[in-house]
VOGU-3710 file (C-alpha; in Angstrom, 3 decimals, decimal comma):
1> xxxxxxxxxx> 8,537/-1,580/22,222  10,708/0,689/20,087  13,125/-2,148/19,399  10,243/-4,400/18,368  8,913/-1,711/16,034  12,279/-1,143/14,404  12,786/-4,857/13,817  9,269/-5,290/12,415  9,434/-2,608/9,775  13,115/-3,085/8,995
11> xxxxxxxxxx> 12,063/-6,386/7,428  10,116/-4,378/4,858  12,848/-2,002/3,738  16,186/-2,712/5,389  16,716/-6,123/3,833  15,108/-5,001/0,600  17,686/-2,256/0,187  20,485/-4,768/0,624  19,212/-7,542/-1,651  16,269/-5,953/-3,497
21> xxxxxxxxxx> 14,358/-9,131/-2,823  12,661/-8,949/0,573  9,755/-7,089/2,125  6,594/-8,103/4,019  6,366/-11,421/5,835  8,268/-14,618/5,056  11,621/-15,602/3,610  13,650/-13,905/0,901  14,394/-15,498/-2,426  17,482/-17,695/-2,160
31> xxxxxxxxxx> 20,697/-15,706/-2,742  22,516/-16,697/-5,867  19,415/-17,766/-7,770  19,237/-16,723/-11,416  16,482/-14,208/-10,762  18,263/-12,708/-7,770  21,463/-12,257/-9,768  19,557/-10,575/-12,566  18,019/-8,067/-10,147  21,386/-7,212/-8,578
41> xxxxxxxxxx> 23,141/-6,749/-11,931  20,542/-4,365/-13,313  21,132/-0,697/-12,416  17,685/0,352/-13,653  14,715/-1,996/-13,980  13,431/-2,766/-17,445  9,874/-1,937/-18,516  8,901/-5,553/-17,840  10,998/-6,082/-14,707  8,001/-7,932/-13,306
51> xxxxxxxxxx> 6,095/-10,050/-15,807  2,325/-10,034/-15,526  2,245/-13,785/-14,952  4,525/-13,336/-11,917  1,689/-11,566/-10,115  -0,369/-14,721/-9,652  -3,636/-13,217/-8,487  -6,828/-14,891/-7,314  -10,333/-13,433/-7,096  -12,763/-15,394/-4,950
61> xxxxxxxxxx> -15,898/-15,227/-2,811  -15,255/-14,504/0,841  -16,270/-12,628/3,959  -14,757/-9,349/5,162  -15,848/-7,778/8,445  -18,930/-9,985/8,464  -20,042/-9,071/4,927  -19,962/-11,204/1,789  -17,415/-9,764/-0,570  -15,398/-10,662/-3,635
71> xxxxxxxxxx> -11,782/-10,756/-2,445  -8,515/-10,160/-4,287  -5,090/-11,503/-3,347  -1,893/-12,522/-5,115  1,357/-14,437/-4,834  4,514/-12,526/-5,728  6,544/-14,796/-8,009  8,998/-12,064/-9,026  12,467/-11,337/-7,625  11,418/-7,955/-6,225
81> xxxxxxxxxx> 9,573/-6,860/-3,121  6,188/-5,729/-4,409  4,877/-2,675/-2,568  1,415/-2,500/-4,120  -0,682/-4,015/-6,878  -3,775/-2,557/-8,521  -5,849/-4,446/-11,091  -8,441/-2,471/-13,057  -11,114/-4,315/-15,019  -13,758/-3,014/-17,392
91> xxxxxxxxxx> -16,939/-4,245/-19,037  -16,608/-5,740/-22,538  -18,749/-4,087/-25,208  -20,560/-7,319/-26,102  -22,128/-7,899/-22,669  -25,935/-7,887/-22,979  -28,302/-5,854/-20,808  -29,974/-9,045/-19,601  -26,651/-10,349/-18,277  -26,054/-7,121/-16,389
101> xxxxxxxxxx> -29,566/-7,102/-14,936  -29,066/-10,625/-13,633  -25,555/-10,232/-12,205  -26,025/-6,746/-10,764  -29,633/-6,984/-9,611  -28,714/-6,039/-6,030  -26,886/-2,853/-7,050  -29,612/-1,907/-9,534  -32,377/-2,409/-6,958  -30,492/-0,231/-4,458
111> xxxxxxxxxx> -30,130/2,510/-7,114  -26,338/2,412/-7,097  -26,254/1,898/-10,880  -28,500/1,737/-13,911  -27,967/-0,831/-16,653  -26,570/1,977/-18,807  -24,065/2,856/-16,084  -22,902/-0,741/-15,859  -21,712/-0,795/-19,462  -19,055/1,771/-18,466
121> xxxxxxxxxx> -18,252/0,439/-15,004  -14,692/-0,279/-13,881  -13,811/-2,742/-11,135  -10,807/-2,182/-8,893  -8,765/-4,779/-7,003  -5,727/-3,750/-4,976  -3,213/-4,723/-2,332  -1,141/-2,093/-0,526  1,165/-4,022/1,802  4,704/-5,139/0,944
131> xxxxxxxxxx> 4,985/-8,741/-0,239  8,319/-10,534/-0,504  9,270/-12,798/-3,416  7,463/-16,107/-3,080  5,004/-14,782/-0,504  1,242/-14,201/-0,713  -0,634/-11,010/0,091  -3,642/-10,700/2,340  -7,088/-10,537/0,734  -8,783/-7,203/-0,028
141> xxxxxxxxxx> -12,370/-6,562/-1,111  -12,849/-5,574/-4,754  -14,860/-2,429/-5,504  -16,734/-0,463/-8,142  -15,736/3,009/-7,006  -17,149/3,214/-3,456  -19,393/0,140/-3,899  -18,230/-3,384/-3,057  -18,295/-6,218/-5,578  -20,753/-8,718/-4,117
151> xxxxxxxxxx> -20,575/-11,811/-6,336  -18,212/-13,663/-8,629  -20,910/-13,498/-11,306  -20,259/-9,747/-11,501  -16,501/-10,216/-11,687  -16,721/-12,923/-14,338  -18,523/-10,597/-16,741  -15,530/-8,266/-16,769  -12,088/-8,410/-18,352  -8,663/-7,144/-17,190
161> xxxxxxxxxx> -7,748/-3,676/-18,402  -4,608/-2,452/-16,595  -2,265/-3,865/-13,949  -0,162/-1,392/-11,937  2,727/-2,753/-9,868  4,908/-0,778/-7,461  8,124/-2,484/-6,403  11,372/-1,827/-4,559  14,778/-1,621/-6,218  17,929/-0,017/-4,764
171> xxxxxxxxxx> 15,949/1,837/-2,085  13,513/3,333/-4,577  9,936/2,551/-5,528  9,302/2,021/-9,237  5,897/1,814/-10,890  5,221/-0,529/-13,800  2,084/-0,815/-15,938  0,837/-3,741/-17,971  -1,835/-2,931/-20,576  -3,959/-6,028/-21,200
181> xxxxxxxxxx> -5,453/-4,477/-24,337  -2,102/-4,101/-26,112  -0,007/-6,626/-24,160  2,597/-3,929/-23,488  4,671/-2,920/-20,457  5,566/0,638/-19,390  7,823/1,803/-16,566  6,880/5,194/-15,106  9,528/7,904/-15,158  8,433/8,888/-11,639
191> xxxxxxxxxx> 10,597/7,155/-9,021  10,020/7,537/-5,272  12,838/7,585/-2,738  11,674/5,142/-0,056  13,984/6,378/2,729  13,256/10,080/3,080  13,650/12,224/6,199  14,393/15,812/7,136  17,310/17,474/8,923  15,482/20,337/10,616
201> xxxxxxxxxx> 15,004/20,782/14,356  11,436/19,561/13,935  12,489/16,428/12,051  14,990/15,610/14,794  12,303/16,050/17,463  10,286/13,011/16,355  11,484/9,373/16,187  12,693/8,507/12,713  10,994/5,278/11,574  14,147/3,441/10,542
211> xxxxxxxxxx> 13,471/0,802/7,901  9,973/2,048/7,043  8,972/3,137/3,548  8,989/6,904/4,107  7,833/8,143/0,706  7,133/11,853/1,210  8,178/14,609/3,618  7,755/18,367/4,000  10,537/19,770/6,165  9,097/23,275/6,523
221> xxxxxxxxxx> 7,378/25,186/9,332  5,480/21,996/10,085  7,296/18,703/9,557  5,129/16,143/7,780  5,860/12,614/6,632  4,068/9,777/4,860  4,767/6,055/5,284  3,595/3,219/3,007  3,035/-0,479/3,769  2,561/0,025/7,502
231> xxxxxxxxxx> 0,657/-2,700/9,323  -1,515/-2,145/12,394  1,246/-3,655/14,546  3,779/-1,281/12,976  1,514/1,663/13,789  1,104/0,589/17,400  4,847/0,138/17,725  5,525/3,582/16,250  3,055/5,146/18,684  4,971/3,425/21,487
241> xxxxxxxxxx> 8,215/4,865/20,117  6,688/8,359/20,181  5,569/7,785/23,771  9,106/6,694/24,665  10,342/9,936/23,089  8,167/11,932/25,490  4,947/12,521/23,542  2,718/11,730/26,491  0,993/15,017/27,406  -2,648/15,880/26,559
251> xxxxxxxxxx> -3,005/12,578/24,716  -5,964/11,782/22,458  -5,727/8,222/21,129  -7,761/5,745/19,060  -6,896/2,571/17,156  -5,903/4,670/14,139  -4,880/8,081/15,557  -2,529/9,504/18,149  -2,290/13,167/19,188  0,017/14,400/21,957
261> xxxxxxxxxx> 2,399/17,101/23,160  5,866/16,232/24,330  6,883/16,532/27,974  8,752/19,834/27,599  5,737/21,446/25,918  7,682/22,392/22,779  6,184/20,093/20,148  2,837/18,556/19,194  2,442/15,421/17,062  -0,543/14,121/15,075
271> xxxxxxxxxx> -0,509/10,593/13,647  -3,199/9,280/11,298  -3,176/5,612/10,257  -5,234/4,524/7,242  -5,721/0,820/7,879  -7,284/-0,024/4,510  -4,348/1,470/2,621  -1,649/0,650/5,184  -0,462/4,261/5,227  0,560/6,637/8,000
281> xxxxxxxxxx> 0,436/10,434/7,852  2,466/12,208/10,533  2,534/15,914/11,448  4,844/17,627/13,921  4,707/21,314/14,821  6,006/23,763/17,374  3,697/24,735/20,194  3,444/28,496/20,231  3,996/29,934/23,743  0,939/31,607/25,216
291> xx> 1,053/35,386/25,340  0,984/37,064/28,739
//
């Protein structure tokens, strides 16, 4: 299984580092195209490296886990692998109370919001899995904070406020913002190395997820690491890789967690997978010998 896991997640980062134009599922943009050449020639992305119209999003009625939801998805028409997209929407000032009472009657009746609250509400739509150029993301339910958007009537009252796009370029994750109010683009000065790992004894004691988007580590007394854009299959494959590496003692396992000691009793690993966000948190520590 380790070979399968490495091949699966290498498609997210390994090819992207070489061509800066691949990622999740599907085919890369054709080499030699005008867009591809532009990406390769640019040492640092411009503020508008990805134009807002290249994130061709759709908001629609649908069903998620048996519940009616308003779903968000997009097609990546840029030349970059998009790591995540977040669309924030807010309520225009000219929306009348009667319109809010009609569209949000279910949330008002359940005491989630008052009409006054709804004038200041923000709606969030996001996608947190890597999407190659020309490919389409999966659908995710839109929310108002911790509450799901339940009808298109609610969505249609709102207007776009800010679009945040994270994308891969030269092995790093850049973050771009598009402000719908001003029509302006901004590129964050914060850049994330997408291929981090440690060199300590602890870091060497756990399988390194080659090709994954490792975006944060702490190589101290306890080695910790964070991975973005990990699918459920990737998580299962990484758990199998840890088992192959000997983490098979005193196992506690669920669909989204894995805890185990290794066979020589020296190390303990904790893995937490956040399926909604597609993120993995890993922790490795020494097992202290018992005192006589």
